[in-house]
C-alpha positions in Angstrom: 3.5 4.1 8.6 0.5 6.0 7.3 0.5 8.3 10.3 4.2 9.0 10.1 4.0 9.7 6.3 0.9 12.0 6.7 2.5 13.8 9.7 5.4 14.6 7.3 3.0 15.9 4.5 3.5 12.8 2.4 0.2 11.6 0.8 -0.5 7.9 0.8 -3.6 5.8 0.3 -4.7 2.2 0.9 -4.7 -0.1 -2.2 -8.0 0.1 -4.0 -8.5 -3.6 -4.7 -5.9 -5.7 -3.0 -6.5 -9.4 -3.4 -9.2 -10.4 -5.8 -9.7 -13.4 -3.5 -11.2 -11.1 -0.9 -13.8 -9.5 -3.3 -17.3 -10.9 -2.9 -18.0 -11.1 -6.6 -14.9 -13.3 -6.9 -15.3 -15.7 -3.9 -19.0 -16.1 -4.4 -18.3 -17.3 -7.9 -15.0 -19.2 -7.5 -14.7 -19.8 -3.7 -11.9 -18.8 -1.4 -8.3 -19.9 -1.8 -5.5 -19.7 0.7 -3.4 -16.9 -0.6 -1.4 -15.6 2.4 0.8 -13.1 0.5 -2.1 -11.7 -1.4 -3.9 -11.3 1.9 -0.9 -9.4 3.4 -1.0 -7.0 0.4 -4.8 -6.7 0.7 -4.6 -5.7 4.4 -1.4 -3.7 4.5 -0.7 -2.4 1.0 -0.6 1.3 0.2 0.1 3.7 -2.6 3.0 6.1 -2.1 3.9 9.2 -4.2 4.9 8.1 -7.6 5.1 10.7 -10.3 7.7 12.3 -12.6 7.9 15.6 -10.6 9.3 14.0 -7.4 12.7 15.4 -6.6 15.6 13.3 -5.3 15.2 15.1 -2.0 11.5 14.1 -1.7 12.4 10.5 -2.6 15.1 10.4 0.0 12.6 11.9 2.6 10.0 9.2 1.8 12.6 6.4 1.8 14.0 7.6 5.2 10.6 7.5 6.8 9.8 4.1 5.5 13.2 2.6 6.3 12.9 4.0 9.9 9.7 2.1 10.3 10.5 -1.2 8.7 
C-alpha cells in the first residue's frame, strides 16, 4: 500500500508509536500482554493525508487506491 500511495505522490508514514505494549519502557516495567489487534496496528498502521486543504478529488484518489488494495 505504501508503494502504491507514494508512486501516486500521496505521502504516508508509519505510525510513530503503535502499541505501547511493544515499547521497551512499558514491557520492562509492566510485562508483555497478548494484544493481537494492537500488534496489528503497531506492525501495519500508517498515517494518511489528513488536513483541511484536501479536495474531494484528492480524497477520492486516496480512497480509490486504498480500496483497490484492500
